[in-house]
C-alpha positions as CSV (number, residue, x, y, z in Angstrom):
1,M,40.9,-14.0,32.1
2,Q,38.8,-14.1,29.0
3,A,39.6,-17.8,28.3
4,Q,38.4,-18.6,31.9
5,L,35.2,-16.6,31.4
6,D,34.6,-18.4,28.1
7,Q,35.1,-21.7,29.9
8,L,32.5,-20.8,32.6
9,R,30.0,-20.0,29.9
10,A,30.7,-23.4,28.2
11,Q,30.1,-25.1,31.5
12,Q,26.8,-23.3,32.4
13,M,28.7,-21.8,35.3
14,Y,28.7,-18.2,34.3
15,R,26.9,-15.8,36.6
16,R,24.9,-12.7,35.5
17,R,23.5,-10.0,37.7
18,R,19.8,-9.3,37.4
19,V,18.8,-5.7,37.5
20,L,15.6,-5.0,39.2
21,D,13.5,-2.0,38.2
22,A,11.6,-1.7,41.5
23,A,11.7,-2.5,45.1
24,Q,12.4,-5.9,46.6
25,G,9.2,-7.8,47.5
26,R,6.8,-10.6,46.7
27,E,6.9,-9.5,43.1
28,V,9.8,-7.8,41.4
29,Q,10.1,-5.9,38.2
30,L,12.9,-7.3,35.8
31,G,13.1,-5.9,32.4
32,G,9.7,-4.4,32.4
33,R,8.1,-7.7,33.5
34,R,6.5,-8.5,36.9
35,L,7.8,-11.8,38.3
36,L,6.6,-13.7,41.3
37,N,9.8,-13.7,43.5
38,F,10.9,-17.0,45.0
39,C,14.6,-16.4,45.5
40,S,14.9,-13.7,48.1
41,N,16.1,-14.0,51.7
42,D,13.6,-11.4,52.9
43,Y,11.9,-14.1,54.9
44,L,9.5,-11.9,56.8
45,G,8.8,-9.5,54.1
46,L,10.2,-6.5,55.8
47,A,12.6,-5.1,53.1
48,A,9.8,-2.8,51.7
49,D,7.6,-2.7,54.7
50,G,6.1,0.8,55.1
51,R,7.0,1.2,58.8
52,V,10.7,0.2,58.1
53,R,10.9,2.6,55.2
54,A,9.5,5.4,57.3
55,A,12.1,4.7,60.0
56,F,14.9,4.8,57.3
57,K,13.7,8.1,56.0
58,A,13.4,9.6,59.5
59,G,16.9,8.3,60.2
60,I,18.2,10.0,57.2
61,D,16.6,13.3,58.2
62,R,18.2,13.1,61.7
63,W,21.5,11.4,61.1
64,G,22.3,12.0,57.4
65,A,23.1,9.4,54.7
66,G,26.4,8.1,55.8
67,S,28.3,7.6,59.0
68,G,31.4,9.3,57.8
69,A,34.1,7.2,59.4
70,S,34.8,3.9,61.2
71,H,33.3,3.2,64.6
72,L,36.6,3.8,66.3
73,V,37.3,7.2,64.6
74,C,34.0,9.3,64.8
75,G,31.4,7.1,62.9
76,H,29.9,5.5,66.0
77,M,26.5,7.3,66.7
78,T,23.9,7.0,69.3
79,V,21.5,5.1,67.0
80,H,24.3,2.4,66.3
81,H,24.6,2.1,70.2
82,E,20.8,1.9,70.6
83,L,20.6,-0.9,68.0
84,E,23.5,-2.8,69.6
85,D,21.7,-2.6,73.1
86,A,18.3,-3.8,71.4
87,L,20.1,-6.7,69.8
88,A,21.8,-7.7,73.0
89,E,18.5,-7.7,74.8
90,F,16.8,-9.7,71.8
91,T,19.6,-12.4,72.2
92,Q,19.7,-12.2,75.9
93,R,23.4,-11.6,75.9
94,P,25.3,-8.9,77.6
95,R,26.5,-7.1,74.5
96,A,26.2,-7.0,70.7
97,L,28.6,-5.4,68.3
98,L,27.5,-4.1,64.8
99,F,29.4,-5.0,61.6
100,S,28.9,-3.7,58.1
101,S,28.1,-7.1,56.6
102,G,27.7,-10.8,57.7
103,Y,30.9,-11.5,55.6
104,A,32.8,-9.0,57.7
105,A,31.4,-10.2,60.9
106,N,32.4,-13.8,60.2
107,V,35.9,-13.3,58.8
108,G,36.6,-10.6,61.3
109,T,35.5,-12.6,64.4
110,I,37.3,-15.9,63.5
111,N,40.5,-13.9,62.8
112,A,40.2,-12.0,66.0
113,L,39.8,-15.2,68.2
114,T,42.3,-17.6,66.4
115,G,45.6,-17.5,64.7
116,L,48.9,-19.5,64.3
117,G,48.9,-22.5,66.6
118,D,45.2,-22.6,67.0
119,H,42.5,-24.9,65.5
120,V,39.4,-24.1,63.6
121,F,36.7,-26.8,63.0
122,E,34.0,-26.1,60.3
123,D,31.0,-28.0,58.9
124,R,31.8,-28.9,55.3
125,L,28.6,-27.0,54.1
126,N,29.3,-23.7,56.0
127,H,28.9,-20.4,54.3
128,A,31.7,-19.2,52.2
129,S,32.4,-16.3,54.8
130,L,32.9,-18.8,57.6
131,L,35.2,-20.9,55.5
132,D,37.2,-17.9,54.4
133,G,37.4,-16.7,57.9
134,G,39.0,-20.1,58.9
135,W,41.4,-20.2,56.0
136,L,42.5,-16.6,56.5
137,S,43.1,-16.9,60.3
138,R,46.2,-19.1,59.8
139,A,45.0,-21.5,62.4
140,Q,45.0,-25.2,61.5
141,F,41.9,-25.8,59.5
142,H,39.7,-28.9,60.1
143,W,36.7,-30.0,58.1
144,F,33.9,-32.2,59.6
145,R,31.3,-34.0,57.8
146,H,27.9,-32.0,57.6
147,R,26.1,-32.3,60.8
148,D,28.3,-35.3,61.9
149,T,29.1,-34.5,65.5
150,A,30.9,-37.7,66.0
151,H,33.3,-36.9,63.1
152,L,33.9,-33.5,64.8
153,A,34.5,-35.0,68.3
154,G,37.2,-37.3,66.8
155,K,39.0,-34.3,65.2
156,L,38.7,-32.2,68.4
157,A,40.2,-35.1,70.4
158,A,43.1,-35.4,68.0
159,A,44.0,-31.6,67.9
160,E,46.8,-30.6,70.3
161,G,47.7,-27.2,71.6
162,G,46.2,-23.8,71.1
163,R,42.8,-22.6,71.1
164,K,39.8,-24.6,69.5
165,L,37.0,-22.8,67.7
166,V,34.1,-24.9,66.3
167,V,32.2,-23.0,63.6
168,T,28.8,-23.7,62.1
169,D,25.8,-22.2,60.3
170,G,22.6,-22.3,62.3
171,T,20.4,-22.8,59.2
172,F,22.4,-24.0,56.2
173,S,21.6,-21.5,53.4
174,M,21.6,-23.9,50.4
175,D,20.1,-27.2,52.1
176,G,17.8,-25.4,54.5
177,D,18.5,-27.9,57.3
178,L,19.6,-26.9,60.9
179,C,22.8,-27.5,62.7
180,A,22.7,-30.3,65.5
181,L,23.2,-27.7,68.2
182,S,22.1,-30.1,71.0
183,E,25.0,-32.3,70.1
184,L,27.5,-29.7,69.1
185,V,27.3,-27.9,72.5
186,P,28.4,-30.8,74.7
187,A,31.0,-32.0,72.0
188,A,32.7,-28.5,72.1
189,A,32.5,-28.3,75.9
190,E,34.0,-31.7,76.3
191,H,37.1,-30.8,74.4
192,G,37.5,-27.2,75.7
193,A,36.4,-25.6,72.5
194,W,34.5,-22.4,71.7
195,L,31.4,-22.8,69.6
196,M,30.5,-20.0,67.1
197,V,27.1,-20.1,65.4
198,D,26.2,-18.0,62.5
199,D,22.4,-17.8,62.6
200,A,22.0,-15.6,59.5
201,H,19.1,-17.5,58.1
202,G,17.4,-18.5,61.4
203,L,17.1,-15.3,63.3
204,G,13.7,-13.9,62.9
205,V,12.4,-17.1,61.3
206,H,12.7,-19.7,64.1
207,G,11.8,-19.8,67.8
208,R,9.9,-17.7,70.2
209,Q,9.7,-14.0,69.1
210,G,12.1,-15.0,66.2
211,C,15.0,-15.8,68.6
212,G,16.4,-18.2,66.1
213,V,18.3,-21.7,66.4
214,V,20.1,-20.6,69.5
215,D,17.1,-20.2,71.9
216,P,18.4,-18.3,74.9
217,E,16.3,-20.2,77.3
218,T,18.0,-23.5,76.2
219,F,21.5,-22.3,75.1
220,G,23.2,-19.5,77.1
221,G,26.6,-17.8,76.4
222,A,28.5,-20.6,78.0
223,D,27.0,-23.1,75.5
224,V,27.4,-20.8,72.5
225,P,30.0,-18.2,73.3
226,V,29.9,-16.5,69.8
227,L,26.5,-15.8,68.1
228,V,26.5,-14.1,64.8
229,G,23.4,-12.7,63.0
230,T,22.7,-10.7,59.8
231,L,20.3,-8.0,59.4
232,G,19.8,-8.2,55.6
233,K,17.6,-11.3,55.6
234,A,14.6,-11.6,58.0
235,F,15.2,-8.1,59.4
236,G,15.0,-6.6,55.8
237,T,17.8,-4.1,56.2
238,A,21.5,-4.6,56.0
239,G,24.6,-5.2,58.3
240,A,25.4,-7.8,60.8
241,F,26.2,-8.2,64.5
242,V,28.0,-10.5,67.0
243,A,26.5,-11.1,70.4
244,G,28.3,-12.4,73.5
245,E,30.0,-11.6,76.8
246,E,31.8,-8.4,77.6
247,A,35.2,-9.7,77.0
248,L,34.3,-11.1,73.6
249,I,32.9,-7.8,72.3
250,E,35.8,-5.8,73.7
251,T,38.2,-8.3,72.1
252,L,36.5,-7.8,68.7
253,I,36.6,-4.0,69.0
254,Q,40.4,-4.3,69.6
255,R,41.3,-7.0,67.3
256,A,38.7,-7.6,64.4
257,R,40.3,-5.8,61.6
258,N,37.0,-6.0,59.5
259,Y,35.4,-3.9,62.3
260,I,38.2,-1.5,63.0
261,Y,39.1,-0.5,59.4
262,T,35.6,-0.3,57.9
263,T,33.3,2.7,57.7
264,A,30.4,2.2,60.1
265,L,26.9,1.2,59.0
266,P,24.9,4.1,57.7
267,P,23.0,5.4,60.7
268,A,19.7,5.5,59.0
269,V,20.1,1.7,58.4
270,A,20.4,1.3,62.1
271,A,17.3,3.3,62.7
272,A,15.4,1.2,60.3
273,T,16.6,-2.0,61.9
274,I,15.4,-0.9,65.4
275,T,11.9,-0.7,63.9
276,S,12.2,-4.0,62.0
277,L,13.5,-5.6,65.1
278,Q,10.3,-4.6,67.0
279,I,8.2,-6.0,64.2
280,V,10.2,-9.3,64.2
281,I,9.5,-9.8,67.9
282,K,5.7,-8.8,67.9
283,E,4.3,-10.1,64.7
284,E,4.2,-14.0,65.3
285,W,1.8,-14.3,62.4
286,R,4.6,-13.9,59.9
287,R,6.4,-17.0,61.2
288,E,3.1,-18.9,61.4
289,H,2.2,-18.0,57.8
290,L,5.7,-19.0,56.6
291,A,5.3,-22.4,58.2
292,E,2.0,-23.0,56.6
293,L,3.4,-22.0,53.1
294,V,6.2,-24.4,53.5
295,T,3.9,-27.3,54.6
296,R,1.6,-26.5,51.5
297,F,4.7,-26.5,49.2
298,R,6.2,-29.7,50.4
299,A,2.9,-31.5,50.3
300,G,2.3,-30.3,46.6
301,A,5.9,-31.1,45.6
302,T,5.5,-34.7,46.9
303,E,2.3,-35.1,44.8
304,L,4.4,-34.0,41.8
305,G,6.9,-36.7,42.4
306,L,9.7,-34.2,43.4
307,T,12.1,-35.3,46.2
308,L,12.9,-32.4,48.5
309,M,15.6,-32.1,51.0
310,E,15.0,-32.4,54.7
311,S,14.0,-28.8,55.4
312,A,11.2,-27.3,57.5
313,T,12.5,-23.8,56.8
314,P,11.7,-21.2,54.2
315,I,14.6,-22.6,52.1
316,Q,13.3,-25.4,50.0
317,P,16.0,-26.7,47.5
318,V,15.0,-28.9,44.5
319,V,18.2,-30.7,43.6
320,L,18.6,-31.4,39.8
321,G,22.2,-32.5,39.5
322,E,24.1,-30.8,36.7
323,A,24.5,-27.1,36.3
324,G,22.8,-27.0,32.8
325,E,19.7,-28.7,34.2
326,A,19.4,-26.1,37.0
327,V,19.8,-23.2,34.6
328,A,17.3,-24.6,32.1
329,A,14.7,-25.2,34.8
330,S,15.2,-21.6,36.3
331,T,14.9,-20.2,32.7
332,A,11.7,-22.2,32.1
333,L,10.2,-20.9,35.3
334,E,11.2,-17.4,34.5
335,D,9.4,-17.7,31.2
336,R,6.2,-18.4,33.2
337,G,6.7,-15.4,35.4
338,L,8.4,-17.1,38.3
339,L,11.8,-16.1,39.5
340,V,13.8,-18.9,41.1
341,G,17.5,-19.0,41.3
342,A,19.7,-21.7,39.9
343,I,22.5,-22.5,42.4
344,R,25.6,-24.2,41.0
345,P,29.2,-25.1,42.1
346,P,31.2,-23.8,43.9
347,T,28.2,-22.6,46.0
348,V,27.0,-26.2,46.3
349,P,29.0,-29.5,45.7
350,K,29.5,-30.7,42.2
351,G,26.6,-32.8,40.9
352,T,24.1,-31.1,43.3
353,S,23.0,-27.9,41.2
354,R,19.6,-27.0,42.4
355,L,16.7,-24.6,42.3
356,R,16.8,-22.8,45.6
357,V,13.2,-22.0,46.4
358,T,12.6,-19.5,49.1
359,F,9.4,-18.2,50.7
360,T,8.5,-15.0,52.4
361,A,5.6,-14.0,54.8
362,T,4.1,-11.9,51.9
363,H,3.5,-14.9,49.7
364,T,0.0,-16.4,49.5
365,E,-1.3,-20.0,49.1
366,E,-2.1,-19.1,45.5
367,D,1.5,-18.1,44.9
368,V,2.6,-21.5,46.2
369,D,0.2,-23.3,43.9
370,R,1.3,-21.2,40.8
371,L,4.9,-22.3,41.7
372,L,4.0,-25.9,41.9
373,S,2.3,-25.7,38.5
374,G,5.5,-24.1,37.0
375,L,7.6,-26.7,38.6
376,A,5.5,-29.5,37.1
377,I,6.4,-28.1,33.7
378,A,9.9,-26.9,34.2
379,V,11.3,-29.9,36.1
380,G,8.8,-32.8,35.4
381,N,7.7,-35.5,37.5
382,G,10.3,-37.6,39.2
383,N,13.3,-35.8,37.6
384,A,14.6,-34.2,40.9
385,Q,16.8,-36.2,43.3
386,S,17.8,-35.5,46.9
């Protein structure tokens, strides 16, 4: 193991945990320094919101710190049920089911729905939890090229026997682009396949009242039978959920091992999320401000000669190529008080290491300008590539 660790260090692939000294937010404290934070998934700035914190504290006073058991033993409390009902209403689906993490929701759902003799089709750039769910299911695993629905359709047509499940991210976490949902829905329907969308990075950020990529006024349960969302990003808390028809949710309760054999989400987290969900729905200014920040950043980056990926989301990757380049740029930015993560393989394909810039609703226009000034020095004009 030590030899493997040494090799990772030599290849600039070694990962180190940063230990923050204060709460998550627009700024974070690291090693006694205040850094402007551009690597959080707290897109709406709710992780430290006073109203969410107050709901969390009140939840602890009423429900205690932990749930004490799995949902199916004695850990499922009224507040969990209230949050599930609220999420079902938010997504305009009959029911929703809470999971302790997005990883658990994805792996558990895919494995509950497919197995030997079935087929799972996944976008090549799907999140690791989706890929692991497909591999662990023992169904036949099929890649399709990123956002290439024609490639998917050919694979669907060639697959024989068993169930077919098409799996995709809604917003791709490392590229920031969206799935081709309007093309995926008819392709799946034509070949009798279910479509599962993990909208972890889209819920709260896109659409009316933060409905996400899967707008219920356009795509119903028949179009996207399995909708997954996480609560630790735009909602600012923790956990995840799956929303869908009664039969889907009951199947997951009976068959999803990641649900059955896991301690239920702390009830205070559920209480805090009920409050954050209300904020997500009502405070449209957060999404509007995010969009303005992204537009400002993209315009400034273009002036610097940086070539960005095709993303209109708060995820704005600057691809540099080799791992060492990304690490050096991230370090240079940190020296200037800017925290931006360096993303390397296997999280992204080899040769596409990048700075993953993310914005939150708590950032200001001045913050964007400061980041652009830092990038001009850390990356240099024209050194980035798409």
